[in-house]
LOKELUM-253655 format. One line per field, with one value per residue: residue in one letter; x, y, z of N, C-alpha, C in turn. Coordinates in pm, whole numbers, plus 50000, padded with zeros to 5 digits. Last residue first. Layout:
BEGIN
r = [a; ...]
n_px = [X; ...]
n_py = [Y; ...]
n_pz = [Z; ...]
ca_px = [X; ...]
ca_py = [Y; ...]
ca_pz = [Z; ...]
c_px = [X; ...]
c_py = [Y; ...]
c_pz = [Z; ...]
//
This chain:
BEGIN
r = [r; r; q; g; p; a; s; l; s; q; a; q; p; a; l; p; k; q; t; r; d; p; a; i; g; e; w; a; e; q; l; e; g; l; l; r; a; v; e; a; l; a; g; a; d; n; h; r; n; a; v; v; l; r; h; a; l; h; d; y; l; a; a; l; r; e; a; l; e; g; g; a; k; m; d; l; s; a; k; l; g; q; d; i; i; q; i; a; k; s; i; a; g; g; k; a; a; t; q; g; n; a; m; h; h; r; a; r; a; l; a; v; r; a; a; e; f; l; m; v; i; l; r; h; p; d; a; t; m; v; d; a; d; v; s; v; q; t; y; a; s; v; a; r; d; i; l; s; q; m]
n_px = [52044; 52288; 52228; 52111; 52059; 52040; 51727; 51472; 51320; 51374; 51249; 50982; 50937; 50997; 51094; 50975; 50777; 50842; 50892; 51069; 51096; 51352; 51609; 51845; 51825; 51835; 52114; 52199; 52083; 52223; 52483; 52443; 52368; 52600; 52766; 52639; 52661; 52940; 52990; 52848; 52997; 53240; 53164; 53117; 53252; 53297; 53468; 53306; 53136; 53317; 53431; 53205; 53169; 53390; 53321; 53100; 53230; 53400; 53209; 53100; 53326; 53346; 53104; 53152; 53356; 53218; 53026; 53200; 53315; 53027; 52760; 52735; 52877; 52770; 52514; 52427; 52299; 52487; 52506; 52241; 52211; 52422; 52561; 52368; 52223; 52427; 52492; 52250; 52247; 52472; 52379; 52174; 52323; 52488; 52291; 52191; 52422; 52472; 52362; 52437; 52318; 52467; 52407; 52136; 52158; 52316; 52139; 51934; 52071; 52123; 51864; 51811; 51993; 51891; 51643; 51723; 51850; 51628; 51464; 51617; 51587; 51314; 51304; 51412; 51225; 50908; 50688; 50505; 50634; 50724; 50481; 50401; 50605; 50553; 50301; 50368; 50542; 50366; 50199; 50385; 50455; 50211; 50182; 50401; 50337; 50103; 50213; 50379; 50194; 50081]
n_py = [52757; 52580; 52304; 52200; 51889; 51898; 51906; 51822; 52037; 52201; 52066; 52109; 52363; 52488; 52836; 53139; 53369; 53703; 53969; 54068; 54012; 53969; 53895; 53906; 53723; 53481; 53475; 53456; 53209; 53042; 53064; 52946; 52687; 52602; 52595; 52391; 52172; 52147; 52082; 51843; 51678; 51685; 51552; 51295; 51099; 50854; 50869; 50902; 51114; 51322; 51344; 51435; 51674; 51819; 51851; 52020; 52245; 52315; 52387; 52608; 52776; 52819; 52953; 53181; 53296; 53349; 53529; 53740; 53815; 53781; 53761; 53758; 53515; 53320; 53276; 52970; 52732; 52538; 52555; 52464; 52223; 52059; 52088; 52071; 51847; 51652; 51650; 51554; 51299; 51186; 51177; 50989; 50764; 50719; 50653; 50419; 50257; 50260; 50313; 50377; 50587; 50805; 50807; 50874; 51136; 51259; 51238; 51405; 51644; 51658; 51690; 51940; 52093; 52072; 52196; 52460; 52536; 52516; 52717; 52937; 52919; 52974; 53240; 53357; 53290; 53209; 52925; 52750; 52506; 52461; 52414; 52177; 52005; 52008; 51881; 51633; 51544; 51526; 51320; 51110; 51089; 51015; 50766; 50626; 50620; 50468; 50226; 50171; 50126; 49881]
n_pz = [50459; 50635; 50837; 51062; 50907; 50550; 50380; 50346; 50410; 50193; 49989; 50038; 49945; 49662; 49663; 49812; 49614; 49497; 49515; 49333; 49016; 48915; 49150; 49277; 49481; 49354; 49319; 49583; 49651; 49471; 49569; 49820; 49740; 49612; 49839; 49988; 49814; 49805; 50075; 50105; 49935; 50072; 50306; 50227; 50009; 49875; 49661; 49432; 49506; 49552; 49296; 49161; 49297; 49217; 48945; 48972; 49081; 48868; 48676; 48810; 48801; 48526; 48488; 48644; 48491; 48254; 48345; 48418; 48174; 47970; 47904; 47629; 47580; 47744; 47923; 48074; 48063; 48110; 48390; 48465; 48283; 48247; 48500; 48706; 48627; 48630; 48900; 49006; 48890; 49010; 49272; 49241; 49157; 49378; 49567; 49455; 49479; 49765; 50048; 50308; 50432; 50358; 50085; 50090; 50197; 50002; 49783; 49870; 49864; 49589; 49490; 49603; 49459; 49202; 49238; 49303; 49063; 48890; 48993; 48926; 48649; 48627; 48705; 48474; 48270; 48431; 48417; 48314; 48289; 48548; 48682; 48554; 48642; 48918; 48916; 48810; 49013; 49231; 49140; 49127; 49399; 49510; 49381; 49481; 49756; 49744; 49659; 49876; 50079; 50000]
ca_px = [51962; 52232; 52279; 52211; 52036; 52103; 51858; 51576; 51313; 51417; 51395; 51035; 50955; 51018; 51047; 51077; 50792; 50817; 50787; 51124; 50984; 51273; 51483; 51831; 51840; 51705; 52025; 52240; 52047; 52078; 52452; 52487; 52277; 52477; 52795; 52656; 52528; 52866; 53054; 52808; 52855; 53234; 53210; 53002; 53294; 53194; 53528; 53414; 53083; 53226; 53513; 53269; 53067; 53377; 53439; 53082; 53125; 53457; 53301; 53016; 53273; 53456; 53129; 53046; 53383; 53336; 52983; 53114; 53398; 53167; 52799; 52679; 52907; 52913; 52536; 52512; 52216; 52440; 52618; 52297; 52110; 52331; 52628; 52470; 52154; 52354; 52593; 52300; 52140; 52469; 52493; 52143; 52218; 52546; 52379; 52103; 52363; 52569; 52291; 52513; 52254; 52460; 52544; 52177; 52077; 52364; 52270; 51907; 52016; 52235; 51942; 51731; 52008; 52027; 51649; 51647; 51924; 51745; 51417; 51593; 51720; 51365; 51249; 51477; 51362; 50992; 50795; 50460; 50565; 50821; 50565; 50319; 50586; 50679; 50316; 50271; 50591; 50479; 50144; 50316; 50556; 50273; 50083; 50389; 50461; 50096; 50110; 50437; 50281; 50000]
ca_py = [52759; 52709; 52353; 52305; 51975; 51846; 51964; 51727; 51924; 52242; 52073; 51975; 52347; 52352; 52712; 53036; 53281; 53560; 53918; 54031; 54030; 54080; 53856; 53991; 53863; 53526; 53479; 53570; 53330; 53056; 53110; 53085; 52768; 52618; 52688; 52525; 52220; 52180; 52198; 51960; 51703; 51741; 51691; 51376; 51219; 50868; 50848; 50803; 50983; 51279; 51305; 51310; 51570; 51784; 51772; 51887; 52175; 52276; 52276; 52491; 52730; 52752; 52826; 53088; 53253; 53262; 53400; 53676; 53754; 53818; 53755; 53872; 53638; 53352; 53345; 53090; 52852; 52554; 52597; 52591; 52322; 52075; 52099; 52175; 51975; 51682; 51690; 51687; 51393; 51203; 51263; 51124; 50820; 50752; 50768; 50534; 50284; 50306; 50279; 50276; 50455; 50771; 50783; 50743; 51034; 51250; 51171; 51261; 51597; 51645; 51572; 51824; 52081; 52023; 52055; 52378; 52535; 52431; 52578; 52907; 52901; 52843; 53138; 53374; 53237; 53296; 53003; 52887; 52560; 52484; 52527; 52298; 52030; 52062; 52015; 51718; 51564; 51618; 51452; 51154; 51120; 51142; 50872; 50649; 50685; 50606; 50291; 50192; 50243; 50000]
ca_pz = [50339; 50597; 50710; 51079; 51023; 50671; 50412; 50310; 50501; 50325; 49986; 50067; 50088; 49713; 49601; 49795; 49729; 49474; 49602; 49463; 49108; 48863; 49085; 49158; 49516; 49402; 49202; 49502; 49724; 49461; 49433; 49811; 49820; 49533; 49729; 50043; 49855; 49682; 50012; 50183; 49908; 49937; 50312; 50265; 50081; 49979; 49793; 49432; 49471; 49658; 49410; 49118; 49309; 49359; 48983; 48912; 49157; 48998; 48649; 48784; 48930; 48597; 48418; 48683; 48630; 48253; 48290; 48518; 48277; 47986; 48044; 47702; 47508; 47755; 47795; 48074; 48052; 47972; 48306; 48509; 48318; 48133; 48370; 48707; 48645; 48506; 48800; 49044; 48860; 48864; 49239; 49288; 49073; 49248; 49589; 49467; 49348; 49667; 49924; 50234; 50446; 50500; 50130; 50038; 50263; 50141; 49779; 49851; 49991; 49684; 49449; 49644; 49605; 49230; 49198; 49398; 49189; 48870; 48998; 49067; 48708; 48584; 48796; 48604; 48268; 48349; 48480; 48338; 48172; 48441; 48720; 48541; 48498; 48867; 48973; 48740; 48877; 49237; 49168; 49005; 49298; 49551; 49362; 49337; 49710; 49792; 49579; 49743; 50086; 50000]
c_px = [51988; 52157; 52210; 52266; 52149; 52076; 51909; 51715; 51420; 51417; 51449; 51187; 51008; 51041; 51068; 51015; 50906; 50848; 50762; 51019; 51029; 51155; 51409; 51704; 51827; 51709; 51887; 52147; 52081; 52032; 52302; 52458; 52313; 52375; 52671; 52679; 52537; 52728; 52975; 52866; 52808; 53089; 53205; 53040; 53174; 53225; 53427; 53461; 53190; 53172; 53426; 53355; 53121; 53273; 53430; 53200; 53104; 53354; 53361; 53101; 53185; 53410; 53239; 53065; 53277; 53367; 53100; 53068; 53315; 53238; 52943; 52730; 52859; 52947; 52679; 52524; 52299; 52357; 52573; 52410; 52175; 52220; 52531; 52527; 52256; 52284; 52524; 52402; 52185; 52362; 52497; 52256; 52183; 52445; 52438; 52184; 52273; 52506; 52371; 52447; 52322; 52402; 52544; 52318; 52122; 52290; 52327; 52039; 51986; 52186; 52059; 51806; 51926; 52045; 51787; 51658; 51855; 51829; 51532; 51549; 51708; 51503; 51296; 51432; 51435; 51136; 50866; 50569; 50526; 50754; 50664; 50400; 50506; 50666; 50442; 50284; 50498; 50531; 50255; 50259; 50492; 50377; 50140; 50291; 50453; 50219; 50098; 50339; 50343; 50086]
c_py = [52875; 52698; 52482; 52360; 52077; 51940; 51903; 51778; 51819; 52124; 52114; 51974; 52209; 52345; 52592; 52909; 53185; 53479; 53769; 53975; 53980; 54113; 53979; 53958; 53958; 53675; 53529; 53586; 53455; 53183; 53133; 53143; 52916; 52704; 52710; 52628; 52362; 52234; 52242; 52088; 51829; 51768; 51758; 51524; 51310; 50986; 50856; 50768; 50875; 51139; 51252; 51256; 51435; 51674; 51728; 51796; 52034; 52197; 52223; 52369; 52607; 52699; 52749; 52953; 53155; 53209; 53301; 53539; 53683; 53741; 53787; 53877; 53760; 53484; 53397; 53146; 52981; 52681; 52623; 52640; 52456; 52177; 52132; 52197; 52090; 51817; 51729; 51738; 51536; 51304; 51288; 51221; 50963; 50815; 50813; 50662; 50407; 50342; 50335; 50231; 50346; 50632; 50737; 50707; 50893; 51141; 51155; 51183; 51447; 51597; 51550; 51695; 51965; 52002; 51995; 52230; 52444; 52422; 52480; 52762; 52869; 52816; 52998; 53266; 53249; 53243; 53093; 52978; 52707; 52550; 52562; 52422; 52157; 52094; 52082; 51862; 51654; 51647; 51557; 51294; 51172; 51184; 51008; 50762; 50718; 50682; 50439; 50263; 50273; 50126]
c_pz = [50254; 50467; 50675; 50952; 51036; 50786; 50541; 50343; 50469; 50421; 50123; 50064; 50124; 49864; 49693; 49738; 49704; 49599; 49584; 49557; 49244; 48954; 49035; 49081; 49398; 49438; 49243; 49383; 49644; 49533; 49417; 49673; 49813; 49609; 49641; 49932; 49909; 49718; 49889; 50122; 49979; 49897; 50177; 50273; 50107; 50070; 49908; 49573; 49485; 49631; 49524; 49232; 49262; 49379; 49130; 48949; 49103; 49079; 48780; 48751; 48911; 48732; 48487; 48615; 48679; 48393; 48288; 48470; 48384; 48095; 48072; 47846; 47587; 47686; 47800; 47933; 48049; 47954; 48162; 48417; 48349; 48160; 48256; 48567; 48640; 48515; 48670; 48943; 48893; 48824; 49089; 49256; 49112; 49154; 49457; 49489; 49352; 49533; 49806; 50105; 50365; 50524; 50275; 50082; 50219; 50216; 49919; 49848; 49983; 49820; 49545; 49608; 49660; 49380; 49227; 49365; 49291; 48997; 48976; 49082; 48857; 48643; 48757; 48701; 48403; 48357; 48380; 48393; 48190; 48322; 48608; 48577; 48476; 48719; 48921; 48788; 48797; 49097; 49167; 49024; 49170; 49448; 49398; 49308; 49562; 49744; 49616; 49651; 49950; 50000]
//
């Protein structure tokens, strides 16, 4: 019975996310990418702590994919100049740290990447065209490690 409930909740969440993506402006889409990467990292920490190697690897791979094919790919290198170049280098560093975290079960590397993504997300939210928008994904807050800054 619990599996059926889990599948239903997952389907509902996916429909909700799909609807958000379809109606989001470009700025909000980037916020959603930050949130998704941070949720993937929280799942990776959970799986790492529970010795679930395959699930940990999958969650880390998802975070790398979001960083590389989402956040980094969204950079406008021509218009962004030096800032875009520095962000691209930072995203490369984050992806590398996640590979290290996966290979060596390094929870510290996961925490480092989550912290940096959180800081980038805060900065991005600070330049939002509409400063009245609500924070995304309250479930991401519940998946954060205790004491971890949001």
